N, C-alpha and C positions, 0 to 999 in steps of 0.2 A: 562635453567632448566635441572636439572639431568634426568629428563624423557626423554626429547628430546635427550640426549646424548644416553641414552640406545636405544631409538628408531633408532637413526642412526647407532648404532653399529650393531643392529639386521639387519637392511638393508643391511650393508656393508656385513655381514656374508652371509645374503639371496643371495648377487648378486654372491657369490664366489662358491655356491652351483650348482650342476646338475640339471637340469630341467628334469622331468621324464614326459613321455607322458600320458597324462591326459586331459579328457575333461575339468575338472575344474582345475584351478589353485590354489594352496596353497602358492605360493611365491607372495606376493603380499605387497604394501603399501596402505592403505585406509585412507582417510582424511574425516571427516564429521563435518557437521555444523547443527545446529538446535535450536529448541525451546523445553522448558521443563516446565511443571507445576506439581508442588507439593503439596500434600494434608497437609503438615505438616510445611515445611520451608517458615514461612511467607505466605503460602497461596497464594503463588505467582506464575508468570511466569517467566522463567529464560531462559539464553543463554545454550548452549550445544556445547562442541567440543571434537573431539576425533580424536586420531592418533593411527592406529592400522597395525599391519603388521604380516605375518607369512612365514615361509620357510621351504621346506620339508628338512629333515637332513638324512633320510633313508627310502626308498622306500613310504610306506605310513604313515609315522610319520611326525609331523611337529612341530615345534616349534613356539609359540604365544607370541604376546606382545602387550597389549592395554593400552593406557592411556587417560582417561576421565575426562572432567571438565564439573561441573555444576555451574553456577555463578547466584545466587539469590540475592535479595536485603538484605536480613536478615543473608545469610551465603553461603559460597562457599563449594562445595564437589567436590574432587578430588581422582581419584582412578588409581592406576598403577597395572596391572595385567601381570604375565608372568607364563607359562607353556608349556606343550605339548599337542598333540592331536592326532587323528588318524582318516583315513577315508577309506572307501570302497565303491565301487561302488554298488548300488543295482538294478539297472537297465542300459539300454544304455545311459539314459539323466539324471540320479538321483545317487548321492551321501549321504550315511549317514556318520555323522561325528560327534565327540565328543572331548572334550578338559577339561583337570584339570588345573587350574592356582591356584597360589598363588595370594592373593591379599592384598594390602594395601591402606587402605581408610583414608582419612581426611575429617572431615567436622567440620570447624572453627577451634578450636584448638584443637578438639578431633582425635587422631591417632591411628587406628586400624588395626591389620592384621587377615585374615583369608584364606578362599579359595573359588573358583566358578568353578562349574562344569557345562557345556555346552553339549547338544546333539541335533544335527539339521539335515535338508534334505536341500540340494541344488537340484534344477530342472533346466535343461535347455529347456526352451519351445520352443524356434526356436533358430536360429543361432546367433541370435542378442539380445535375451530377457531370463533372468533367474529369478528364484525366490529363497528365502533363508527363512526357517523359524526354529527358535530354540526355545527350552526350556532352562532356566538358573536356577541354584539353588546356592544360596550362602550362606555363613556363616562368617559374619564378625560383629562387634561391640555385641559378645554375642549373636546375635539374627540371625537366618537364615532366608531365604525369597525365594520366587519363582518370575520368570519373564518370558517373551518371546518377541521374537523380528520376525517381519515380513518384508520383504523388496524385492523390485524388481529392476533389474539392465538391463541396456542398454549398450551394447557392439558396439560401431562404429567400434572398431578393436578389433582384438584378445587380445591386450594386455591393452587396455584401457576401462574403464565402467564409467558408472554413474548410480547412483540409488537414490531412495528414500525408506523411512521407517518407521516404527513407532515400538517403545519399551515400554514395560510395566515393571517395576520393583518394587517390595515390597523390600524397602531397610530400615532397621533399623527401622521398623513398620511406614514407610512412602512410600506413593504411588507416585511414579515418573511416568509420561507420556511424552515421547518424540517423537516428529515427526523431522525427519532429512533428510538431502540431502547429498551424498557423492560423491566422486571420487577416483577411485582405479586404480592403475597401477599395472599389472602383469608383473614379470620379469621372 
């Protein structure tokens, strides 16, 4: 699929960048799977999968790419987003970050483009445990919506982490609740 080619290109570009000293890595590849339920799409539970990544291209600026798929019995929903973000330390163990992304979403045979804005906080509770919370605003399908994500991450090594999380999105007048687990490689 084209979205995986784009993700591969982003990873290759990220591997060629210089790493910056920071408590948090914004150079990563993240794979997630989970379950989602929808208030409108057949009122059913579906499968969720995502591949995302980011890499720093200048000091505190990063490029971001995310491909997300929801598979329900009645319809599938796919979204591809790419854009830029910035981050800053707000304390010795906390970062404030934000991103603006162009989004292309497809539900069944309907295909629309728009944008998404995220703002979040990352906090490193211990050397092995971190948390992430973010608010999301999107405007796709001539409708705007809000959402949030809460996640916890365990780092067995500085470059590897495993996480669990919950995401709520008001997407095209449809509530989607997602529980997920993920694996992240920091480079």
